[in-house]
Structures are given as structure tokens and as C-alpha cells.
C-alpha positions as CSV (number, residue, x, y, z in Angstrom):
1,M,-13.3,121.3,4.3
2,K,-15.3,118.9,6.3
3,T,-18.3,117.2,6.8
4,T,-19.8,114.8,9.2
5,A,-21.6,111.5,8.4
6,K,-25.0,110.9,10.0
7,E,-26.5,108.0,10.7
8,R,-26.6,105.2,7.8
9,Q,-24.6,107.5,5.5
10,T,-22.0,105.8,3.4
11,V,-19.4,107.1,1.4
12,L,-21.4,107.0,-1.7
13,D,-24.2,109.1,0.1
14,L,-21.7,111.7,1.1
15,A,-20.2,111.8,-2.3
16,I,-23.1,112.6,-4.2
17,A,-24.4,115.1,-1.8
18,T,-20.9,117.0,-1.4
19,G,-19.6,116.5,-4.9
20,G,-22.7,115.9,-6.8
21,H,-21.8,112.9,-8.6
22,I,-20.5,109.3,-7.6
23,E,-17.4,109.9,-9.4
24,T,-16.5,111.9,-5.9
25,A,-17.0,108.9,-4.0
26,M,-12.8,107.4,-5.1
27,A,-11.8,111.2,-4.4
28,L,-13.6,111.2,-0.9
29,A,-12.4,107.6,-0.1
30,A,-8.9,108.0,-0.6
31,A,-8.8,111.4,1.2
32,N,-10.3,109.8,4.3
33,N,-8.2,106.3,3.9
34,V,-11.3,104.4,3.8
35,S,-12.7,102.2,1.5
36,L,-15.8,102.7,-0.6
37,T,-17.7,99.8,1.4
38,D,-16.4,100.6,4.7
39,R,-19.3,101.5,7.3
40,L,-19.1,105.4,8.4
41,A,-19.7,105.9,12.0
42,D,-22.4,108.3,13.2
43,G,-20.5,111.6,13.4
44,Q,-17.6,110.4,11.7
45,E,-15.6,113.7,10.6
46,L,-14.2,113.5,6.9
47,T,-12.3,115.9,4.5
48,I,-14.1,116.8,1.6
49,P,-11.5,116.8,-1.6
50,E,-11.3,119.3,-4.3
51,P,-14.0,118.8,-6.7
52,V,-13.0,116.2,-9.1
53,A,-13.3,117.2,-12.8
54,G,-16.4,117.3,-14.9
55,G,-18.5,117.3,-12.0
56,D,-22.1,118.8,-11.5
57,R,-21.9,121.2,-8.4
58,R,-25.4,121.7,-9.3
59,T,-26.8,118.9,-7.6
60,A,-24.3,119.3,-4.5
61,E,-26.0,122.9,-4.3
62,L,-29.9,121.5,-4.6
63,Y,-28.7,118.8,-2.3
64,R,-27.9,121.9,0.3
65,A,-30.7,124.0,-0.5
66,Q,-33.2,121.4,-0.2
67,G,-31.4,119.9,2.9
68,I,-31.4,116.4,1.8
69,E,-29.0,114.1,3.3
70,P,-29.2,110.9,1.6
71,A,-28.4,107.9,4.1
72,T,-28.9,104.6,2.0
73,E,-27.2,101.7,4.2
74,A,-29.6,99.3,5.6
75,S,-30.1,99.7,9.2
76,G,-30.1,96.4,11.6
77,E,-33.7,96.5,11.7
78,D,-33.8,95.9,7.6
79,M,-31.3,93.3,7.9
80,T,-33.6,91.2,10.6
81,A,-36.5,91.7,8.6
82,C,-35.0,89.6,5.7
83,P,-31.7,87.9,7.0
84,Y,-31.6,85.4,4.1
85,G,-32.4,85.9,0.1
86,G,-31.4,85.7,-3.3
87,I,-30.9,82.6,-5.7
88,G,-28.5,80.7,-3.3
89,F,-31.3,80.5,-0.5
90,M,-34.3,79.6,-3.0
91,G,-35.7,76.6,-3.7
92,I,-37.1,76.2,-7.1
93,E,-41.1,75.9,-7.0
94,I,-40.8,76.4,-3.1
95,D,-40.3,80.1,-2.9
96,F,-38.9,80.7,-6.1
97,E,-41.7,79.9,-8.6
98,V,-41.0,79.5,-12.4
99,S,-44.2,80.3,-14.0
């Protein structure tokens, strides 16, 4: 079976939507020769592997029935809104306050 990645969908998003749990991600990545962290192109076609043992098919069925298509990758707009951040970019008592 095949699926098509939509804008901002990740391997993890597709794993949940097609296999019902995160453990499907490794099988999905291996079946399509991609990394878990690879950016998927909008419209990229992926092969869905056989269900992983112990999976929860109910989640995938619920996603299909409700038309849920998770897309959790940060958009370009999101990235420009906060280009810097985290502990390495903060200054104590400047933008990182200790109370």
C-alpha cells in the first residue's frame, strides 16, 4: 500500500496515521530508504510497510474516519519567528531570569 506525504508531514506523522503508533516509524523509514528526521516533500509517495506487531490499528482507523492528517514539522514562517532560542542563546538575567 502507498501513501502520499502532505505539506509539513514527517515520517512520525505518517507512522501514527498509517500504523497507529510510533513504532511504525522505523519500519516506514526503512521501507522507503529515508531517515526518521528527513524532510518529506509535499506529494512524496511512500510505501506503507506491514503492520508492526503489537500495534494499535484502532488509532489509524480513527484517524482515517475523522480525516485527521497530522503535520507537525515547523513551517518556514514558524522558524523565522523564532530563529534563536534555547539555553545557548540566553543570557542570565537578560532574557533568562532566575527568580
